[in-house]
C-alpha positions as CSV (number, residue, x, y, z in Angstrom):
1,M,0.2,-0.2,-0.1
2,L,1.4,3.2,-0.9
3,T,2.1,5.5,2.2
4,L,2.0,9.2,1.0
5,L,-0.5,10.1,3.7
6,P,-0.9,9.0,7.6
7,Q,-3.5,6.6,7.9
8,D,-4.8,8.3,10.8
9,L,-5.5,12.1,10.1
10,R,-6.0,14.8,12.1
11,N,-8.2,17.4,9.7
12,R,-11.3,16.2,7.4
13,Y,-11.1,17.0,3.8
14,F,-13.1,17.7,0.8
15,A,-12.3,18.0,-2.6
16,M,-14.0,20.6,-4.6
17,R,-13.4,20.5,-8.3
18,H,-13.8,24.4,-10.3
19,G,-16.6,25.2,-11.9
20,R,-17.2,25.0,-15.8
21,S,-14.5,27.6,-16.9
22,E,-14.1,29.0,-20.4
23,A,-11.2,26.3,-20.8
24,N,-14.5,23.4,-20.8
25,A,-16.4,25.4,-22.9
26,A,-14.2,26.2,-25.8
27,G,-12.8,22.1,-25.4
28,I,-9.2,23.1,-25.2
29,V,-6.7,22.2,-22.8
30,I,-5.1,25.2,-20.8
31,S,-2.2,23.7,-18.0
32,D,0.3,26.7,-18.4
33,P,-0.1,28.8,-15.5
34,K,1.1,31.6,-17.6
35,Q,-1.9,31.3,-19.3
36,G,-3.8,29.7,-16.5
37,T,-3.7,32.2,-13.9
38,V,-4.8,35.0,-15.6
39,G,-7.2,33.8,-17.4
40,Y,-9.7,31.1,-18.8
41,G,-12.4,31.7,-15.4
42,L,-15.5,30.2,-14.8
43,C,-18.1,31.0,-17.6
44,E,-21.8,32.0,-16.4
45,E,-22.5,28.1,-16.1
46,G,-20.0,27.5,-13.8
47,R,-21.2,29.9,-11.3
48,L,-24.0,28.6,-11.8
49,Q,-22.7,25.1,-10.6
50,V,-20.7,27.1,-7.6
51,R,-23.7,28.3,-6.5
52,D,-25.9,25.1,-6.4
53,A,-22.9,23.3,-5.4
54,V,-22.6,25.4,-1.9
55,H,-26.8,25.1,-1.8
56,Q,-26.6,21.2,-2.1
57,H,-23.6,20.8,0.5
58,R,-24.0,23.9,2.8
59,A,-24.2,21.5,6.0
60,L,-20.7,20.2,5.2
61,L,-18.6,23.0,4.0
62,A,-20.0,25.8,6.6
63,N,-16.5,25.3,9.2
64,C,-14.4,24.8,6.2
65,R,-11.5,26.5,5.5
66,V,-10.4,27.4,2.1
67,V,-7.4,26.0,0.0
68,S,-7.3,26.7,-4.0
69,S,-5.0,26.4,-6.8
70,D,-3.7,29.5,-8.0
71,F,-5.3,29.0,-11.6
72,L,-8.2,32.1,-12.4
73,R,-10.8,28.9,-12.4
74,A,-10.4,27.7,-9.4
75,R,-9.5,30.7,-7.3
76,E,-12.7,32.0,-8.6
77,T,-14.5,28.8,-7.7
78,A,-13.1,29.0,-4.3
79,E,-13.9,33.1,-4.0
80,L,-17.6,32.2,-4.5
81,V,-18.0,29.6,-2.4
82,C,-16.4,32.2,0.7
83,Q,-18.4,34.8,-0.2
84,L,-21.8,32.4,-0.5
85,L,-20.9,30.9,3.0
86,G,-19.8,34.2,4.4
87,L,-16.5,32.1,5.7
88,K,-14.6,34.0,8.2
89,H,-11.2,32.5,7.5
90,P,-9.2,33.8,4.2
91,L,-9.2,32.0,1.6
92,K,-5.4,30.2,0.8
93,Q,-3.9,29.3,-2.5
94,D,-1.7,26.7,-2.8
95,V,0.9,26.4,-6.4
96,R,0.4,22.4,-5.5
97,L,-3.0,22.4,-5.8
98,R,-2.2,23.2,-9.8
99,E,-3.8,21.9,-12.9
100,R,-1.5,19.1,-14.1
101,Y,0.9,20.1,-17.0
102,F,0.1,18.8,-20.2
103,G,3.4,20.0,-21.9
104,I,2.7,19.8,-26.2
105,H,-1.1,19.5,-25.3
106,E,-1.5,22.8,-24.0
107,G,-4.5,25.0,-26.1
108,C,-5.5,21.9,-28.0
109,S,-8.4,20.3,-27.9
110,D,-9.4,18.6,-24.8
111,R,-9.9,15.4,-26.7
112,I,-6.3,14.4,-25.7
113,Y,-7.0,13.5,-22.2
114,P,-7.6,10.0,-22.8
115,S,-4.7,9.2,-24.4
116,V,-2.3,10.4,-22.0
117,W,-4.5,8.6,-18.8
118,D,-3.8,5.4,-21.3
119,L,-0.3,6.2,-21.2
120,D,-1.0,6.8,-17.3
121,C,-1.7,3.0,-16.5
122,E,1.1,1.6,-18.2
123,N,3.9,4.0,-16.7
124,P,2.6,6.9,-13.9
125,E,5.9,8.4,-14.3
126,H,5.5,9.0,-18.2
127,E,6.3,12.4,-19.1
128,E,5.8,11.8,-22.4
129,G,5.2,15.1,-24.9
130,G,6.4,16.4,-21.7
131,V,3.6,15.9,-19.6
132,E,3.6,16.0,-15.9
133,S,3.5,12.8,-15.0
134,A,0.6,11.2,-13.2
135,A,2.8,10.4,-10.0
136,A,4.7,14.0,-9.6
137,V,1.2,15.4,-9.3
138,Q,-0.1,12.6,-6.8
139,R,2.9,13.7,-4.9
140,R,2.6,17.5,-4.9
141,V,-1.2,17.1,-4.2
142,A,-0.9,14.8,-1.2
143,G,2.5,17.2,-0.1
144,V,-0.5,19.6,0.3
145,I,-2.1,17.5,3.0
146,Q,1.3,16.9,4.6
147,S,1.3,20.5,5.3
148,L,-1.9,20.8,6.8
149,E,-1.3,17.8,8.6
150,Q,1.6,19.4,10.1
151,D,-0.2,22.8,10.7
152,W,-3.6,21.9,12.3
153,V,-5.8,19.7,13.7
154,D,-9.3,19.2,14.3
155,Q,-10.4,21.3,11.2
156,D,-12.1,20.8,7.8
157,F,-10.4,21.9,4.8
158,L,-12.2,22.5,1.0
159,L,-9.2,21.8,-1.4
160,V,-10.7,23.8,-4.8
161,A,-8.4,22.2,-7.6
162,H,-8.9,20.2,-10.7
163,G,-9.5,17.5,-12.4
164,D,-6.6,15.6,-12.7
165,P,-4.9,16.4,-9.6
166,L,-8.3,15.4,-7.9
167,Q,-8.0,12.1,-9.4
168,M,-4.7,11.9,-8.1
169,L,-5.0,13.1,-4.7
170,Q,-8.1,10.5,-4.7
171,T,-5.2,7.8,-5.6
172,A,-3.0,9.1,-2.4
173,F,-6.1,9.0,0.2
174,A,-6.8,5.2,-1.2
175,G,-3.2,4.5,-0.7
176,V,-2.7,3.2,-4.3
177,S,-0.3,3.9,-7.4
178,A,-1.2,7.0,-9.8
179,R,-1.2,4.8,-12.3
180,H,-5.2,4.0,-11.2
181,H,-6.1,7.9,-11.3
182,R,-8.8,6.9,-13.7
183,G,-10.3,4.1,-11.7
184,Q,-11.5,7.2,-8.6
185,P,-14.7,8.7,-8.8
186,H,-14.6,11.6,-10.9
187,L,-15.5,14.8,-10.0
188,E,-17.7,16.7,-12.4
189,T,-17.4,20.3,-12.6
190,A,-18.3,21.9,-9.0
191,G,-18.3,18.3,-7.7
192,V,-17.8,18.6,-3.6
193,R,-16.8,14.7,-2.2
194,E,-15.3,14.1,1.2
195,L,-11.5,12.5,1.2
196,V,-11.2,9.6,3.2
197,R,-8.5,7.6,3.9
198,G,-8.6,4.1,2.1
């Protein structure tokens, strides 16, 4: 069993994928921080998704500290969550929650994702085409949990990030290789899920 995280966690964690973004609507890959941190924020549908998610999960999220990727689509999602819930804790950003970098596929059709995921299954360390490896993403997102576990006790955290990184984070919680990330429950845009150790 993979042991990136302690078996007994001191805090409670929830994952939230950003709402539908302009990149989602255009069907393109935006994974370069030079693009993603300043552009391609939420579209109107995405904002509505976030509002619906907060309404549905209000009781779970009411006392959360929110930690977000610094990509605009995640940041806008997290800001809207904080606003709608009236959270007293300031929003924190962590670059380790950024989108997975997709190398030569930047700006291309998002139909390339399955071909990258197939390679992940064969070798979670692959970096074909300059793609950030699944294992590297798993390690960096697990690092967020490791840091929070060192610094906090008995807190609820909402981690606002992206599809692939949240799939990898679920493998870390399950204690399995990043090669299995597509076997974890998929988070739709603005989806919320509690993360529980396997």
